[in-house]
C-alpha positions as a Python dict, from the first residue, in 0.01 Angstrom:
ca = {
    (1, 'M'): (0, 0, 0),
    (2, 'M'): (287, 235, 93),
    (3, 'L'): (455, 149, -235),
    (4, 'L'): (144, 249, -433),
    (5, 'K'): (114, 575, -236),
    (6, 'N'): (481, 657, -300),
    (7, 'L'): (439, 586, -669),
    (8, 'L'): (136, 816, -689),
    (9, 'K'): (323, 1094, -508),
    (10, 'A'): (618, 1056, -742),
    (11, 'A'): (387, 1071, -1042),
    (12, 'V'): (214, 1386, -913),
    (13, 'R'): (550, 1553, -842),
    (14, 'S'): (669, 1463, -1192),
    (15, 'I'): (354, 1609, -1349),
    (16, 'L'): (381, 1929, -1145),
    (17, 'R'): (750, 1971, -1236),
    (18, 'N'): (672, 1919, -1606),
    (19, 'R'): (333, 2083, -1640),
    (20, 'L'): (378, 2194, -1999),
    (21, 'R'): (499, 1853, -2115),
    (22, 'S'): (213, 1682, -1931),
    (23, 'L'): (-39, 1922, -2084),
    (24, 'L'): (97, 1862, -2434),
    (25, 'T'): (92, 1484, -2381),
    (26, 'A'): (-269, 1491, -2261),
    (27, 'L'): (-364, 1720, -2548),
    (28, 'G'): (-198, 1483, -2796),
    (29, 'I'): (-394, 1188, -2657),
    (30, 'I'): (-723, 1383, -2673),
    (31, 'I'): (-656, 1496, -3031),
    (32, 'G'): (-557, 1142, -3136),
    (33, 'V'): (-866, 981, -2987),
    (34, 'S'): (-1089, 1255, -3132),
    (35, 'A'): (-935, 1208, -3476),
    (36, 'V'): (-1005, 834, -3465),
    (37, 'I'): (-1366, 895, -3358),
    (38, 'I'): (-1415, 1154, -3634),
    (39, 'M'): (-1262, 928, -3902),
    (40, 'V'): (-1482, 635, -3794),
    (41, 'A'): (-1789, 862, -3807),
    (42, 'I'): (-1691, 993, -4153),
    (43, 'G'): (-1627, 638, -4273),
    (44, 'Q'): (-1965, 520, -4150),
    (45, 'G'): (-2134, 824, -4306),
    (46, 'S'): (-1960, 768, -4641),
    (47, 'E'): (-2047, 399, -4634),
    (48, 'A'): (-2411, 479, -4562),
    (49, 'Q'): (-2414, 737, -4844),
    (50, 'I'): (-2265, 490, -5092),
    (51, 'E'): (-2516, 224, -4986),
    (52, 'Q'): (-2799, 474, -5043),
    (53, 'Q'): (-2665, 560, -5389),
    (54, 'I'): (-2626, 194, -5484),
    (55, 'S'): (-2979, 119, -5361),
    (56, 'A'): (-3099, 404, -5584),
    (57, 'L'): (-2995, 183, -5877),
    (58, 'G'): (-3260, -62, -5764),
    (59, 'T'): (-3265, -377, -5555),
    (60, 'N'): (-3129, -716, -5660),
    (61, 'V'): (-2992, -569, -5982),
    (62, 'I'): (-2818, -780, -6247),
    (63, 'I'): (-2663, -620, -6556),
    (64, 'V'): (-2567, -797, -6878),
    (65, 'F'): (-2308, -635, -7106),
    (66, 'P'): (-2204, -745, -7455),
    (67, 'G'): (-1854, -868, -7530),
    (68, 'A'): (-1614, -1124, -7392),
    (69, 'S'): (-1573, -1193, -7024),
    (70, 'R'): (-1230, -1110, -6882),
    (71, 'M'): (-1007, -1258, -6615),
    (72, 'H'): (-699, -1076, -6480),
    (73, 'G'): (-731, -827, -6765),
    (74, 'V'): (-718, -1099, -7033),
    (75, 'S'): (-1008, -1155, -7270),
    (76, 'R'): (-1171, -1497, -7234),
    (77, 'G'): (-1417, -1468, -7521),
    (78, 'A'): (-1434, -1435, -7894),
    (79, 'G'): (-1387, -1060, -7908),
    (80, 'T'): (-1611, -770, -7821),
    (81, 'K'): (-1879, -813, -8087),
    (82, 'N'): (-2223, -725, -7954),
    (83, 'R'): (-2468, -1015, -7983),
    (84, 'L'): (-2730, -900, -7732),
    (85, 'T'): (-3076, -861, -7883),
    (86, 'V'): (-3433, -792, -7775),
    (87, 'N'): (-3507, -1160, -7842),
    (88, 'N'): (-3245, -1249, -7579),
    (89, 'V'): (-3436, -1035, -7330),
    (90, 'K'): (-3760, -1215, -7416),
    (91, 'E'): (-3592, -1556, -7380),
    (92, 'L'): (-3450, -1463, -7040),
    (93, 'K'): (-3786, -1333, -6923),
    (94, 'K'): (-3954, -1658, -7029),
    (95, 'E'): (-3693, -1909, -6910),
    (96, 'C'): (-3540, -1758, -6595),
    (97, 'T'): (-3769, -1828, -6301),
    (98, 'L'): (-3541, -1642, -6058),
    (99, 'I'): (-3567, -1300, -6222),
    (100, 'S'): (-3870, -1082, -6151),
    (101, 'A'): (-3813, -816, -6418),
    (102, 'I'): (-3582, -752, -6712),
    (103, 'S'): (-3543, -469, -6964),
    (104, 'P'): (-3328, -399, -7268),
    (105, 'V'): (-3136, -73, -7262),
    (106, 'V'): (-3073, 99, -7596),
    (107, 'R'): (-2859, 412, -7566),
    (108, 'A'): (-2827, 705, -7803),
    (109, 'G'): (-2660, 1028, -7698),
    (110, 'A'): (-2805, 1331, -7874),
    (111, 'Q'): (-2876, 1702, -7864),
    (112, 'V'): (-3236, 1760, -7762),
    (113, 'I'): (-3429, 2072, -7862),
    (114, 'G'): (-3735, 2195, -7675),
    (115, 'G'): (-3886, 2503, -7516),
    (116, 'G'): (-3655, 2726, -7718),
    (117, 'N'): (-3350, 2560, -7558),
    (118, 'N'): (-3118, 2271, -7640),
    (119, 'W'): (-2933, 2022, -7423),
    (120, 'N'): (-2698, 1730, -7485),
    (121, 'T'): (-2808, 1424, -7291),
    (122, 'S'): (-2836, 1046, -7294),
    (123, 'I'): (-3144, 884, -7448),
    (124, 'E'): (-3225, 541, -7307),
    (125, 'G'): (-3473, 311, -7475),
    (126, 'V'): (-3621, 75, -7216),
    (127, 'S'): (-3923, -141, -7138),
    (128, 'T'): (-4179, -90, -6861),
    (129, 'D'): (-3988, -337, -6640),
    (130, 'Y'): (-3712, -76, -6622),
    (131, 'F'): (-3930, 146, -6405),
    (132, 'T'): (-3967, -133, -6150),
    (133, 'I'): (-3600, -230, -6152),
    (134, 'R'): (-3474, 128, -6117),
    (135, 'N'): (-3758, 249, -5892),
    (136, 'W'): (-3850, 529, -6135),
    (137, 'T'): (-4172, 721, -6072),
    (138, 'C'): (-4317, 1038, -6221),
    (139, 'K'): (-4308, 1388, -6078),
    (140, 'Y'): (-4544, 1502, -6356),
    (141, 'G'): (-4741, 1308, -6615),
    (142, 'R'): (-4726, 932, -6660),
    (143, 'L'): (-4485, 652, -6741),
    (144, 'F'): (-4513, 501, -7089),
    (145, 'S'): (-4695, 168, -7128),
    (146, 'D'): (-4645, -166, -7303),
    (147, 'K'): (-4897, -40, -7559),
    (148, 'D'): (-4671, 261, -7631),
    (149, 'I'): (-4379, 20, -7679),
    (150, 'R'): (-4569, -208, -7918),
    (151, 'A'): (-4684, 94, -8121),
    (152, 'N'): (-4332, 247, -8141),
    (153, 'K'): (-4480, 564, -7992),
    (154, 'K'): (-4257, 873, -8002),
    (155, 'V'): (-4311, 958, -7637),
    (156, 'A'): (-4048, 1069, -7387),
    (157, 'L'): (-3994, 1092, -7013),
    (158, 'L'): (-3759, 1372, -6912),
    (159, 'G'): (-3516, 1339, -6625),
    (160, 'N'): (-3542, 1630, -6382),
    (161, 'T'): (-3217, 1791, -6504),
    (162, 'V'): (-3326, 1776, -6869),
    (163, 'A'): (-3668, 1919, -6780),
    (164, 'Q'): (-3507, 2214, -6598),
    (165, 'E'): (-3264, 2282, -6884),
    (166, 'L'): (-3529, 2275, -7156),
    (167, 'F'): (-3834, 2402, -6967),
    (168, 'P'): (-3706, 2581, -6654),
    (169, 'G'): (-3972, 2618, -6385),
    (170, 'E'): (-4242, 2457, -6600),
    (171, 'N'): (-4434, 2132, -6623),
    (172, 'P'): (-4347, 2026, -6980),
    (173, 'T'): (-4602, 1743, -7004),
    (174, 'G'): (-4761, 1760, -7348),
    (175, 'E'): (-4479, 1970, -7497),
    (176, 'R'): (-4292, 1869, -7813),
    (177, 'I'): (-3916, 1809, -7824),
    (178, 'R'): (-3688, 1702, -8109),
    (179, 'I'): (-3423, 1433, -8072),
    (180, 'R'): (-3197, 1399, -8377),
    (181, 'N'): (-3467, 1588, -8564),
    (182, 'V'): (-3731, 1329, -8468),
    (183, 'P'): (-4033, 1481, -8288),
    (184, 'F'): (-4127, 1334, -7948),
    (185, 'T'): (-4410, 1424, -7712),
    (186, 'V'): (-4318, 1468, -7346),
    (187, 'I'): (-4557, 1255, -7140),
    (188, 'G'): (-4391, 1303, -6802),
    (189, 'V'): (-4101, 1417, -6585),
    (190, 'L'): (-3923, 1164, -6365),
    (191, 'Q'): (-3879, 1210, -5991),
    (192, 'A'): (-3528, 1336, -5916),
    (193, 'K'): (-3267, 1080, -5805),
    (194, 'G'): (-2953, 1296, -5783),
    (195, 'Q'): (-2599, 1170, -5839),
    (196, 'N'): (-2499, 806, -5819),
    (197, 'A'): (-2194, 665, -5636),
    (198, 'F'): (-1970, 764, -5930),
    (199, 'G'): (-2087, 1125, -5940),
    (200, 'R'): (-2305, 1079, -6250),
    (201, 'D'): (-2624, 1284, -6262),
    (202, 'Q'): (-2899, 1021, -6286),
    (203, 'D'): (-3151, 1291, -6379),
    (204, 'D'): (-2963, 1393, -6695),
    (205, 'V'): (-3147, 1139, -6909),
    (206, 'I'): (-3450, 1088, -7132),
    (207, 'L'): (-3635, 756, -7126),
    (208, 'A'): (-3834, 637, -7428),
    (209, 'P'): (-3976, 305, -7554),
    (210, 'Y'): (-3687, 82, -7661),
    (211, 'T'): (-3865, 2, -7989),
    (212, 'T'): (-3873, 371, -8079),
    (213, 'V'): (-3509, 437, -7987),
    (214, 'L'): (-3391, 126, -8170),
    (215, 'H'): (-3582, 197, -8492),
    (216, 'R'): (-3601, 578, -8500),
    (217, 'L'): (-3274, 692, -8341),
    (218, 'K'): (-3015, 417, -8340),
    (219, 'G'): (-3089, 159, -8608),
    (220, 'G'): (-2972, -201, -8616),
    (221, 'R'): (-3092, -490, -8401),
    (222, 'Y'): (-2846, -496, -8113),
    (223, 'I'): (-2903, -345, -7770),
    (224, 'N'): (-2639, -188, -7545),
    (225, 'M'): (-2715, -392, -7234),
    (226, 'M'): (-2985, -558, -7025),
    (227, 'I'): (-3082, -480, -6669),
    (228, 'A'): (-3273, -729, -6454),
    (229, 'S'): (-3371, -790, -6093),
    (230, 'S'): (-3374, -1123, -5912),
    (231, 'V'): (-3673, -1242, -5710),
    (232, 'S'): (-3470, -1183, -5392),
    (233, 'M'): (-3121, -1080, -5285),
    (234, 'D'): (-3058, -1437, -5163),
    (235, 'Q'): (-3127, -1569, -5514),
    (236, 'I'): (-2918, -1316, -5706),
    (237, 'D'): (-2623, -1552, -5774),
    (238, 'A'): (-2854, -1838, -5875),
    (239, 'A'): (-3047, -1599, -6103),
    (240, 'Q'): (-2720, -1495, -6265),
    (241, 'Q'): (-2633, -1861, -6329),
    (242, 'Q'): (-2975, -1917, -6490),
    (243, 'M'): (-2925, -1615, -6715),
    (244, 'T'): (-2578, -1734, -6815),
    (245, 'A'): (-2712, -2077, -6914),
    (246, 'V'): (-2999, -1930, -7121),
    (247, 'L'): (-2773, -1682, -7302),
    (248, 'R'): (-2509, -1944, -7378),
    (249, 'E'): (-2776, -2165, -7536),
    (250, 'A'): (-2928, -1871, -7727),
    (251, 'H'): (-2584, -1776, -7861),
    (252, 'R'): (-2506, -2141, -7942),
    (253, 'L'): (-2184, -2148, -7743),
    (254, 'A'): (-2022, -2491, -7724),
    (255, 'P'): (-1922, -2642, -7386),
    (256, 'G'): (-1591, -2489, -7280),
    (257, 'E'): (-1632, -2197, -7520),
    (258, 'P'): (-1601, -1865, -7333),
    (259, 'D'): (-1904, -1642, -7282),
    (260, 'D'): (-1952, -1363, -7537),
    (261, 'F'): (-2124, -1148, -7274),
    (262, 'R'): (-2054, -1028, -6919),
    (263, 'I'): (-2294, -1045, -6626),
    (264, 'R'): (-2252, -842, -6308),
    (265, 'N'): (-2476, -824, -6005),
    (266, 'Q'): (-2526, -570, -5729),
    (267, 'A'): (-2366, -795, -5467),
    (268, 'E'): (-2031, -812, -5650),
}
């Protein structure tokens, strides 16, 4: 007991003799601990923000790209030729029991003219399943329908950024715009989503029926990609395996022959 008391007295005397050093040491410890706490808080906040931005893409998302799969930077397929078609989407929708929705995506960048203004943006031709997969809803107007798709209707949904650039402060539903000199009728404005995890403005886009974009704006028969959702997050890997099997059969790939497409899911 006396030893402990003597040690405490010696420690107090040492602190009193070196007050400045003791103060600086204590301050250093406080700053260090505070910095760790702040960094952990920032890390948790950033992680939560990234998770929110990823979830904005939609739940249980699976994306199919054209071209050869790669491993360690080396191509494993027969080149980068695009062989993805609308028929592939229909086959996947029919055969894959573990996907709940799937849409082709046909892209065509273009200058859009409307409301006396012009704006360069991305045009995406999609199906109605795309709205479910990406959780898109309308701020104004309505989403296009399967009937619009079958009829190749020249109707367009403006992302919030595009709407503000072409028709600032207005509801442009019913207005006419021109995309690559093709007239489209605006049937709605999408609810704003903001930037994604990579800093891309998700609202700088126009959605239209994929049939219209493919035949009126892009031409050809190939699509840029497919986007699908699995029936549940637990089934996402199994759904991806189903899709791989169906596409390999559709593309008549022999056993052992590398895939001529790439599939990625949200969990990867």
